[in-house]
Structure formats: structure tokens, C-alpha cells
SEVEXMAR-504459 format. One record per atom (N, C-alpha, C, O): residue number from 1; residue in one letter; atom name; x, y, z. Coordinates in Angstrom, 2 decimals, m for minus. Example, Ala and Ser with C-alpha at 12.3 -4.5 7.8 and 13.67 -1.06 7.14 Angstrom:
BEGIN
+-----+--------+-------+---------+---------+---------+
| num | residu | atome |      c1 |      c2 |      c3 |
+-----+--------+-------+---------+---------+---------+
|   1 |      A |     N |   13.19 |   m5.69 |    7.80 |
|   1 |      A |    CA |   12.30 |   m4.50 |    7.80 |
|   1 |      A |     C |   13.20 |   m3.30 |    7.80 |
|   1 |      A |     O |   14.24 |   m3.32 |    8.46 |
|   2 |      S |     N |   12.85 |   m2.25 |    7.08 |
|   2 |      S |    CA |   13.67 |   m1.06 |    7.14 |
|   2 |      S |     C |   12.90 |    0.03 |    7.87 |
|   2 |      S |     O |   13.41 |    1.14 |    8.04 |
+-----+--------+-------+---------+---------+---------+
//
This chain:
BEGIN
+-----+--------+-------+---------+---------+---------+
| num | residu | atome |      c1 |      c2 |      c3 |
+-----+--------+-------+---------+---------+---------+
|   1 |      M |     N |    0.82 |   m1.19 |    0.00 |
|   1 |      M |    CA |    0.00 |    0.00 |    0.00 |
|   1 |      M |     C |    0.86 |    1.26 |    0.00 |
|   1 |      M |     O |    0.54 |    2.24 |   m0.67 |
|   2 |      G |     N |    1.96 |    1.23 |    0.75 |
|   2 |      G |    CA |    2.85 |    2.39 |    0.82 |
|   2 |      G |     C |    3.49 |    2.69 |   m0.52 |
|   2 |      G |     O |    3.73 |    3.85 |   m0.86 |
|   3 |      A |     N |    3.79 |    1.63 |   m1.29 |
|   3 |      A |    CA |    4.41 |    1.83 |   m2.60 |
|   3 |      A |     C |    3.44 |    2.51 |   m3.56 |
|   3 |      A |     O |    3.84 |    3.34 |   m4.37 |
|   4 |      V |     N |    2.17 |    2.16 |   m3.45 |
|   4 |      V |    CA |    1.17 |    2.78 |   m4.32 |
|   4 |      V |     C |    1.05 |    4.26 |   m4.00 |
|   4 |      V |     O |    0.98 |    5.09 |   m4.91 |
|   5 |      N |     N |    1.03 |    4.61 |   m2.70 |
|   5 |      N |    CA |    0.92 |    6.02 |   m2.32 |
|   5 |      N |     C |    2.13 |    6.82 |   m2.78 |
|   5 |      N |     O |    1.97 |    7.95 |   m3.24 |
|   6 |      S |     N |    3.33 |    6.26 |   m2.67 |
|   6 |      S |    CA |    4.51 |    6.98 |   m3.11 |
|   6 |      S |     C |    4.52 |    7.16 |   m4.63 |
|   6 |      S |     O |    4.97 |    8.18 |   m5.13 |
|   7 |      E |     N |    4.01 |    6.15 |   m5.36 |
|   7 |      E |    CA |    3.92 |    6.29 |   m6.81 |
|   7 |      E |     C |    2.93 |    7.39 |   m7.19 |
|   7 |      E |     O |    3.18 |    8.16 |   m8.11 |
|   8 |      L |     N |    1.81 |    7.45 |   m6.48 |
|   8 |      L |    CA |    0.84 |    8.51 |   m6.76 |
|   8 |      L |     C |    1.40 |    9.88 |   m6.42 |
|   8 |      L |     O |    1.15 |   10.85 |   m7.14 |
|   9 |      E |     N |    2.16 |    9.98 |   m5.33 |
|   9 |      E |    CA |    2.76 |   11.25 |   m4.98 |
|   9 |      E |     C |    3.79 |   11.69 |   m6.02 |
|   9 |      E |     O |    3.95 |   12.88 |   m6.27 |
|  10 |      E |     N |    4.47 |   10.73 |   m6.64 |
|  10 |      E |    CA |    5.43 |   11.07 |   m7.69 |
|  10 |      E |     C |    4.70 |   11.58 |   m8.93 |
|  10 |      E |     O |    5.18 |   12.47 |   m9.62 |
|  11 |      L |     N |    3.52 |   10.99 |   m9.21 |
|  11 |      L |    CA |    2.77 |   11.44 |  m10.38 |
|  11 |      L |     C |    2.17 |   12.82 |  m10.18 |
|  11 |      L |     O |    2.11 |   13.62 |  m11.12 |
|  12 |      F |     N |    1.72 |   13.11 |   m8.97 |
|  12 |      F |    CA |    1.06 |   14.39 |   m8.68 |
|  12 |      F |     C |    1.76 |   15.09 |   m7.52 |
|  12 |      F |     O |    1.17 |   15.23 |   m6.45 |
|  13 |      P |     N |    2.99 |   15.53 |   m7.71 |
|  13 |      P |    CA |    3.71 |   16.13 |   m6.58 |
|  13 |      P |     C |    3.13 |   17.47 |   m6.14 |
|  13 |      P |     O |    3.19 |   17.80 |   m4.96 |
|  14 |      E |     N |    2.57 |   18.24 |   m7.07 |
|  14 |      E |    CA |    2.08 |   19.57 |   m6.72 |
|  14 |      E |     C |    0.68 |   19.53 |   m6.11 |
|  14 |      E |     O |    0.21 |   20.54 |   m5.59 |
|  15 |      K |     N |    0.02 |   18.38 |   m6.16 |
|  15 |      K |    CA |   m1.33 |   18.27 |   m5.61 |
|  15 |      K |     C |   m1.26 |   18.24 |   m4.09 |
|  15 |      K |     O |   m0.45 |   17.52 |   m3.51 |
|  16 |      K |     N |   m2.11 |   19.02 |   m3.48 |
|  16 |      K |    CA |   m2.24 |   18.91 |   m2.03 |
|  16 |      K |     C |   m3.72 |   18.79 |   m1.71 |
|  16 |      K |     O |   m4.58 |   19.29 |   m2.44 |
|  17 |      R |     N |   m3.99 |   18.14 |   m0.62 |
|  17 |      R |    CA |   m5.38 |   17.90 |   m0.25 |
|  17 |      R |     C |   m5.93 |   19.12 |    0.44 |
|  17 |      R |     O |   m5.35 |   19.62 |    1.40 |
|  18 |      V |     N |   m7.07 |   19.61 |   m0.05 |
|  18 |      V |    CA |   m7.70 |   20.78 |    0.52 |
|  18 |      V |     C |   m8.91 |   20.32 |    1.33 |
|  18 |      V |     O |   m9.72 |   19.52 |    0.86 |
|  19 |      R |     N |   m9.00 |   20.83 |    2.52 |
|  19 |      R |    CA |  m10.14 |   20.46 |    3.38 |
|  19 |      R |     C |  m10.96 |   21.71 |    3.67 |
|  19 |      R |     O |  m10.44 |   22.71 |    4.16 |
|  20 |      N |     N |  m12.22 |   21.62 |    3.38 |
|  20 |      N |    CA |  m13.14 |   22.69 |    3.73 |
|  20 |      N |     C |  m13.81 |   22.30 |    5.05 |
|  20 |      N |     O |  m14.50 |   21.29 |    5.10 |
|  21 |      P |     N |  m13.60 |   23.08 |    6.11 |
|  21 |      P |    CA |  m14.16 |   22.69 |    7.42 |
|  21 |      P |     C |  m15.68 |   22.72 |    7.46 |
|  21 |      P |     O |  m16.27 |   22.15 |    8.37 |
|  22 |      L |     N |  m16.32 |   23.35 |    6.50 |
|  22 |      L |    CA |  m17.79 |   23.41 |    6.50 |
|  22 |      L |     C |  m18.42 |   22.12 |    6.00 |
|  22 |      L |     O |  m19.58 |   21.85 |    6.30 |
|  23 |      V |     N |  m17.68 |   21.33 |    5.24 |
|  23 |      V |    CA |  m18.24 |   20.09 |    4.69 |
|  23 |      V |     C |  m18.57 |   19.08 |    5.78 |
|  23 |      V |     O |  m19.68 |   18.53 |    5.77 |
|  24 |      P |     N |  m17.68 |   18.79 |    6.74 |
|  24 |      P |    CA |  m18.08 |   17.86 |    7.81 |
|  24 |      P |     C |  m19.21 |   18.40 |    8.67 |
|  24 |      P |     O |  m20.05 |   17.64 |    9.14 |
|  25 |      I |     N |  m19.23 |   19.72 |    8.89 |
|  25 |      I |    CA |  m20.33 |   20.32 |    9.65 |
|  25 |      I |     C |  m21.64 |   20.08 |    8.92 |
|  25 |      I |     O |  m22.64 |   19.73 |    9.55 |
|  26 |      G |     N |  m21.65 |   20.28 |    7.61 |
|  26 |      G |    CA |  m22.85 |   20.03 |    6.82 |
|  26 |      G |     C |  m23.27 |   18.57 |    6.84 |
|  26 |      G |     O |  m24.46 |   18.25 |    6.87 |
|  27 |      A |     N |  m22.27 |   17.67 |    6.84 |
|  27 |      A |    CA |  m22.58 |   16.24 |    6.89 |
|  27 |      A |     C |  m23.23 |   15.88 |    8.22 |
|  27 |      A |     O |  m24.21 |   15.13 |    8.25 |
|  28 |      F |     N |  m22.69 |   16.41 |    9.32 |
|  28 |      F |    CA |  m23.29 |   16.13 |   10.62 |
|  28 |      F |     C |  m24.68 |   16.75 |   10.75 |
|  28 |      F |     O |  m25.57 |   16.16 |   11.36 |
|  29 |      M |     N |  m24.86 |   17.96 |   10.18 |
|  29 |      M |    CA |  m26.19 |   18.57 |   10.20 |
|  29 |      M |     C |  m27.19 |   17.73 |    9.41 |
|  29 |      M |     O |  m28.32 |   17.54 |    9.85 |
|  30 |      T |     N |  m26.76 |   17.22 |    8.26 |
|  30 |      T |    CA |  m27.63 |   16.36 |    7.45 |
|  30 |      T |     C |  m28.03 |   15.11 |    8.25 |
|  30 |      T |     O |  m29.19 |   14.73 |    8.27 |
|  31 |      A |     N |  m27.05 |   14.50 |    8.88 |
|  31 |      A |    CA |  m27.33 |   13.30 |    9.68 |
|  31 |      A |     C |  m28.27 |   13.62 |   10.84 |
|  31 |      A |     O |  m29.16 |   12.83 |   11.15 |
|  32 |      G |     N |  m28.07 |   14.76 |   11.48 |
|  32 |      G |    CA |  m28.93 |   15.15 |   12.60 |
|  32 |      G |     C |  m30.36 |   15.39 |   12.19 |
|  32 |      G |     O |  m31.29 |   14.94 |   12.85 |
|  33 |      V |     N |  m30.55 |   16.11 |   11.09 |
|  33 |      V |    CA |  m31.91 |   16.39 |   10.61 |
|  33 |      V |     C |  m32.57 |   15.11 |   10.14 |
|  33 |      V |     O |  m33.76 |   14.91 |   10.37 |
|  34 |      L |     N |  m31.82 |   14.23 |    9.49 |
|  34 |      L |    CA |  m32.35 |   12.94 |    9.06 |
|  34 |      L |     C |  m32.81 |   12.12 |   10.26 |
|  34 |      L |     O |  m33.90 |   11.55 |   10.24 |
|  35 |      T |     N |  m31.98 |   12.06 |   11.29 |
|  35 |      T |    CA |  m32.33 |   11.31 |   12.49 |
|  35 |      T |     C |  m33.58 |   11.88 |   13.16 |
|  35 |      T |     O |  m34.47 |   11.13 |   13.54 |
|  36 |      A |     N |  m33.63 |   13.20 |   13.29 |
|  36 |      A |    CA |  m34.81 |   13.83 |   13.90 |
|  36 |      A |     C |  m36.06 |   13.55 |   13.07 |
|  36 |      A |     O |  m37.13 |   13.30 |   13.64 |
|  37 |      G |     N |  m35.95 |   13.58 |   11.75 |
|  37 |      G |    CA |  m37.10 |   13.29 |   10.89 |
|  37 |      G |     C |  m37.58 |   11.86 |   11.04 |
|  37 |      G |     O |  m38.78 |   11.60 |   11.10 |
|  38 |      L |     N |  m36.63 |   10.93 |   11.09 |
|  38 |      L |    CA |  m37.01 |    9.52 |   11.25 |
|  38 |      L |     C |  m37.66 |    9.28 |   12.61 |
|  38 |      L |     O |  m38.62 |    8.51 |   12.71 |
|  39 |      I |     N |  m37.15 |    9.93 |   13.64 |
|  39 |      I |    CA |  m37.74 |    9.79 |   14.98 |
|  39 |      I |     C |  m39.16 |   10.34 |   14.99 |
|  39 |      I |     O |  m40.06 |    9.72 |   15.57 |
|  40 |      S |     N |  m39.37 |   11.49 |   14.37 |
|  40 |      S |    CA |  m40.71 |   12.07 |   14.37 |
|  40 |      S |     C |  m41.68 |   11.22 |   13.55 |
|  40 |      S |     O |  m42.86 |   11.12 |   13.91 |
|  41 |      F |     N |  m41.22 |   10.62 |   12.46 |
|  41 |      F |    CA |  m42.09 |    9.70 |   11.71 |
|  41 |      F |     C |  m42.47 |    8.51 |   12.57 |
|  41 |      F |     O |  m43.62 |    8.07 |   12.57 |
|  42 |      R |     N |  m41.48 |    7.99 |   13.31 |
|  42 |      R |    CA |  m41.73 |    6.81 |   14.15 |
|  42 |      R |     C |  m42.73 |    7.14 |   15.27 |
|  42 |      R |     O |  m43.52 |    6.28 |   15.67 |
|  43 |      Q |     N |  m42.68 |    8.37 |   15.77 |
|  43 |      Q |    CA |  m43.60 |    8.78 |   16.83 |
|  43 |      Q |     C |  m44.97 |    9.14 |   16.31 |
|  43 |      Q |     O |  m45.88 |    9.41 |   17.09 |
|  44 |      G |     N |  m45.14 |    9.14 |   15.00 |
|  44 |      G |    CA |  m46.44 |    9.40 |   14.41 |
|  44 |      G |     C |  m46.68 |   10.84 |   14.01 |
|  44 |      G |     O |  m47.77 |   11.17 |   13.55 |
|  45 |      N |     N |  m45.69 |   11.70 |   14.16 |
|  45 |      N |    CA |  m45.84 |   13.11 |   13.78 |
|  45 |      N |     C |  m45.35 |   13.27 |   12.35 |
|  45 |      N |     O |  m44.24 |   13.76 |   12.11 |
|  46 |      S |     N |  m46.17 |   12.87 |   11.41 |
|  46 |      S |    CA |  m45.74 |   12.85 |   10.01 |
|  46 |      S |     C |  m45.57 |   14.25 |    9.43 |
|  46 |      S |     O |  m44.78 |   14.46 |    8.51 |
|  47 |      Q |     N |  m46.33 |   15.22 |    9.95 |
|  47 |      Q |    CA |  m46.20 |   16.58 |    9.42 |
|  47 |      Q |     C |  m44.82 |   17.17 |    9.76 |
|  47 |      Q |     O |  m44.17 |   17.76 |    8.89 |
|  48 |      L |     N |  m44.38 |   17.00 |   10.99 |
|  48 |      L |    CA |  m43.05 |   17.46 |   11.37 |
|  48 |      L |     C |  m41.98 |   16.65 |   10.65 |
|  48 |      L |     O |  m40.97 |   17.21 |   10.21 |
|  49 |      G |     N |  m42.19 |   15.36 |   10.52 |
|  49 |      G |    CA |  m41.24 |   14.52 |    9.81 |
|  49 |      G |     C |  m41.06 |   14.94 |    8.37 |
|  49 |      G |     O |  m39.95 |   14.93 |    7.84 |
|  50 |      Q |     N |  m42.15 |   15.32 |    7.73 |
|  50 |      Q |    CA |  m42.09 |   15.78 |    6.34 |
|  50 |      Q |     C |  m41.29 |   17.07 |    6.22 |
|  50 |      Q |     O |  m40.49 |   17.24 |    5.30 |
|  51 |      K |     N |  m41.51 |   17.99 |    7.17 |
|  51 |      K |    CA |  m40.75 |   19.25 |    7.16 |
|  51 |      K |     C |  m39.26 |   18.99 |    7.39 |
|  51 |      K |     O |  m38.41 |   19.63 |    6.77 |
|  52 |      L |     N |  m38.97 |   18.06 |    8.29 |
|  52 |      L |    CA |  m37.57 |   17.75 |    8.55 |
|  52 |      L |     C |  m36.91 |   17.07 |    7.35 |
|  52 |      L |     O |  m35.73 |   17.30 |    7.08 |
|  53 |      M |     N |  m37.65 |   16.26 |    6.63 |
|  53 |      M |    CA |  m37.08 |   15.62 |    5.43 |
|  53 |      M |     C |  m36.81 |   16.67 |    4.35 |
|  53 |      M |     O |  m35.82 |   16.56 |    3.62 |
|  54 |      R |     N |  m37.67 |   17.66 |    4.25 |
|  54 |      R |    CA |  m37.41 |   18.75 |    3.30 |
|  54 |      R |     C |  m36.20 |   19.56 |    3.71 |
|  54 |      R |     O |  m35.39 |   19.96 |    2.88 |
|  55 |      A |     N |  m36.07 |   19.79 |    5.02 |
|  55 |      A |    CA |  m34.90 |   20.51 |    5.53 |
|  55 |      A |     C |  m33.64 |   19.70 |    5.26 |
|  55 |      A |     O |  m32.59 |   20.27 |    4.96 |
|  56 |      R |     N |  m33.72 |   18.37 |    5.38 |
|  56 |      R |    CA |  m32.57 |   17.52 |    5.11 |
|  56 |      R |     C |  m32.10 |   17.68 |    3.67 |
|  56 |      R |     O |  m30.90 |   17.74 |    3.40 |
|  57 |      V |     N |  m33.06 |   17.74 |    2.75 |
|  57 |      V |    CA |  m32.70 |   17.91 |    1.34 |
|  57 |      V |     C |  m31.96 |   19.23 |    1.13 |
|  57 |      V |     O |  m30.99 |   19.28 |    0.37 |
|  58 |      V |     N |  m32.41 |   20.28 |    1.78 |
|  58 |      V |    CA |  m31.77 |   21.59 |    1.64 |
|  58 |      V |     C |  m30.35 |   21.55 |    2.21 |
|  58 |      V |     O |  m29.41 |   22.02 |    1.58 |
|  59 |      V |     N |  m30.21 |   20.99 |    3.43 |
|  59 |      V |    CA |  m28.89 |   20.93 |    4.07 |
|  59 |      V |     C |  m27.95 |   20.04 |    3.26 |
|  59 |      V |     O |  m26.78 |   20.37 |    3.08 |
|  60 |      Q |     N |  m28.46 |   18.92 |    2.77 |
|  60 |      Q |    CA |  m27.63 |   18.02 |    1.98 |
|  60 |      Q |     C |  m27.21 |   18.68 |    0.68 |
|  60 |      Q |     O |  m26.06 |   18.54 |    0.26 |
|  61 |      G |     N |  m28.11 |   19.40 |    0.05 |
|  61 |      G |    CA |  m27.76 |   20.12 |   m1.19 |
|  61 |      G |     C |  m26.71 |   21.18 |   m0.95 |
|  61 |      G |     O |  m25.81 |   21.36 |   m1.77 |
|  62 |      A |     N |  m26.81 |   21.88 |    0.18 |
|  62 |      A |    CA |  m25.80 |   22.90 |    0.50 |
|  62 |      A |     C |  m24.45 |   22.25 |    0.74 |
|  62 |      A |     O |  m23.42 |   22.80 |    0.34 |
|  63 |      T |     N |  m24.43 |   21.10 |    1.39 |
|  63 |      T |    CA |  m23.18 |   20.39 |    1.64 |
|  63 |      T |     C |  m22.54 |   19.94 |    0.32 |
|  63 |      T |     O |  m21.33 |   20.09 |    0.14 |
|  64 |      V |     N |  m23.34 |   19.40 |   m0.57 |
|  64 |      V |    CA |  m22.80 |   18.98 |   m1.86 |
|  64 |      V |     C |  m22.31 |   20.19 |   m2.65 |
|  64 |      V |     O |  m21.28 |   20.11 |   m3.32 |
|  65 |      A |     N |  m23.03 |   21.30 |   m2.58 |
|  65 |      A |    CA |  m22.60 |   22.52 |   m3.27 |
|  65 |      A |     C |  m21.26 |   23.01 |   m2.71 |
|  65 |      A |     O |  m20.41 |   23.47 |   m3.47 |
|  66 |      L |     N |  m21.07 |   22.91 |   m1.39 |
|  66 |      L |    CA |  m19.79 |   23.26 |   m0.79 |
|  66 |      L |     C |  m18.66 |   22.38 |   m1.31 |
|  66 |      L |     O |  m17.57 |   22.85 |   m1.61 |
|  67 |      M |     N |  m18.95 |   21.08 |   m1.42 |
|  67 |      M |    CA |  m17.94 |   20.15 |   m1.91 |
|  67 |      M |     C |  m17.56 |   20.47 |   m3.35 |
|  67 |      M |     O |  m16.38 |   20.51 |   m3.70 |
|  68 |      V |     N |  m18.56 |   20.71 |   m4.18 |
|  68 |      V |    CA |  m18.29 |   21.01 |   m5.60 |
|  68 |      V |     C |  m17.59 |   22.35 |   m5.73 |
|  68 |      V |     O |  m16.66 |   22.50 |   m6.52 |
|  69 |      G |     N |  m18.04 |   23.33 |   m4.95 |
|  69 |      G |    CA |  m17.42 |   24.65 |   m5.00 |
|  69 |      G |     C |  m15.96 |   24.62 |   m4.57 |
|  69 |      G |     O |  m15.12 |   25.28 |   m5.17 |
|  70 |      T |     N |  m15.67 |   23.85 |   m3.52 |
|  70 |      T |    CA |  m14.29 |   23.72 |   m3.06 |
|  70 |      T |     C |  m13.43 |   23.04 |   m4.12 |
|  70 |      T |     O |  m12.31 |   23.47 |   m4.38 |
|  71 |      A |     N |  m13.96 |   21.98 |   m4.73 |
|  71 |      A |    CA |  m13.21 |   21.27 |   m5.77 |
|  71 |      A |     C |  m12.97 |   22.19 |   m6.97 |
|  71 |      A |     O |  m11.88 |   22.17 |   m7.56 |
|  72 |      Y |     N |  m13.96 |   22.99 |   m7.33 |
|  72 |      Y |    CA |  m13.81 |   23.89 |   m8.47 |
|  72 |      Y |     C |  m12.80 |   24.99 |   m8.16 |
|  72 |      Y |     O |  m11.95 |   25.32 |   m8.99 |
|  73 |      Y |     N |  m12.90 |   25.56 |   m6.96 |
|  73 |      Y |    CA |  m12.03 |   26.68 |   m6.59 |
|  73 |      Y |     C |  m10.57 |   26.25 |   m6.50 |
|  73 |      Y |     O |   m9.69 |   26.97 |   m6.97 |
|  74 |      Y |     N |  m10.32 |   25.09 |   m5.89 |
|  74 |      Y |    CA |   m8.95 |   24.63 |   m5.70 |
|  74 |      Y |     C |   m8.49 |   23.65 |   m6.78 |
|  74 |      Y |     O |   m7.37 |   23.14 |   m6.71 |
|  75 |      G |     N |   m9.33 |   23.40 |   m7.76 |
|  75 |      G |    CA |   m8.95 |   22.45 |   m8.83 |
|  75 |      G |     C |   m7.93 |   23.03 |   m9.76 |
|  75 |      G |     O |   m7.54 |   24.19 |   m9.64 |
|  76 |      E |     N |   m7.49 |   22.20 |  m10.69 |
|  76 |      E |    CA |   m6.48 |   22.63 |  m11.65 |
|  76 |      E |     C |   m7.08 |   23.65 |  m12.61 |
|  76 |      E |     O |   m8.21 |   23.51 |  m13.07 |
|  77 |      K |     N |   m6.30 |   24.68 |  m12.89 |
|  77 |      K |    CA |   m6.71 |   25.71 |  m13.84 |
|  77 |      K |     C |   m6.05 |   25.41 |  m15.17 |
|  77 |      K |     O |   m4.82 |   25.34 |  m15.25 |
|  78 |      F |     N |   m6.85 |   25.22 |  m16.20 |
|  78 |      F |    CA |   m6.29 |   24.89 |  m17.51 |
|  78 |      F |     C |   m6.17 |   26.13 |  m18.36 |
|  78 |      F |     O |   m5.72 |   26.06 |  m19.50 |
+-----+--------+-------+---------+---------+---------+
//
């Protein structure tokens, strides 16, 4: 495994890994809203569960947009 990593580093020496700290926060928010929605569905409050599922879609979309935006901003410029 170490040999593969060193070969990849030789191929892409200028590449560095960029981490956007908002992406894990968005992932945890998505998981939290999903969990709350599932709990409310289980308790029989389908109206609240439906709102939470819609909120999950919004939070998940924002997280994916952050990921794509970070990749675009720090990606290779041709």
C-alpha cells in the first residue's frame, strides 16, 4: 500500500489535499436532521417529519454545493 501512495505522490507532486471545514459540519447537520425526521415519523408526527425531510434535502444540497465549490475553486486551472 505504501508503494502505491509513493507512486501517486510522484505522479502528482504539486497536488495537495484541501479540506473545507464546513463540509463535515454540513454532513453532521444532514445526519442530525435525518435522524430527527425519522424519529418524528416513528412517533407518528408525520407533518413534522415531512418538514424535517425537506430541511434535510436543503442541508444536503448545501453540503454537496460546498464540496463542488471547493473542488472547483482549488482544482487545476487549464
